[in-house]
N, C-alpha and C positions, 0 to 999 in steps of 0.2 A: 869305837872312839872316832871322833870327828877331827879332821885336820883343821889347822888354823885358818886355811882359806875358806872352808865351809862355815866356820864360826863367824868369820868376818862378813861373809855374804848374808848369813842369817841376821847379824847385827844391823847391816844396812837395810834389809827388808823391814826389820822391826822399827828402825828409826823413821823410815818413810811412812810406815803405817801410823806411827804416833803423830807425825807431822800432819798426816791426813785427818786424823781424829781432831787435832787442834784446829785445823782449818775449818772443819765442819762446825766446831763449837763457836769459832769466830763468826761464821756466817749466821748462825742462830742468834748470837748476841747482837749482830748488826740488825737482824730482822726485828728483834725485840726493841732495840733503840728506835728504829724507824717507826714502829707501830705505837710505842708509848709517846714519842714526840708528836706524832700526828694526832693521836687520840686525845691527848690533853692540850692540843693546840699550842705546844711549845714552839713548833715551827710548822708553817703551812707548806707542805711539800707539793701538793697537787694543785694549789691555786683555785681554779674554778671547781665548783661542786660536781660538774659533769665529768671531771677527770679522776674522781676518787676511785672508780673501779679499776682503772689502769694502775693506779698506785698500789691498791690493796692486792691486786693480782700479782704485781711484781714482788711485793713483800712476801706473799705466800709462796711464790716460786723460789725466792731466795731462801726462805726458811726450810722448805722441803728439800732443796738441794743440800743445805747444810746438814739436815738430819740424815739424808741418804748417804752423803759423803762420810759423815762421822761413823755411821753404822757399818758401811762397807769396809772402811779401813780398820775399824775395830775388830771385825771378823777376821781380818788378815793377820792380826797380831798373834804370833805363836810364841808361847812361853816355853823355852827349852827346859826339859827335865834332865837334870844331871843324875846319873846313876853311879854312885861311888862304890858299888859292891865289888 
């Protein structure tokens, strides 16, 4: 049996992990919005054509950070198994 303090600590860890997953998803969504906005010329983010590699590199880094953050925190989520025997 776990004490109430241990259960509260596990709940806090799970809440942080879920927030980390959501932040990763938000970063990926921001990446997609930037990429779609630039690709279809809704907004010209990088101005001069010579700057496009800086923009796309930044978008790629943000996207990869979002994926890595989401996966990292997803691995940290532990679902407690209740044994009522």
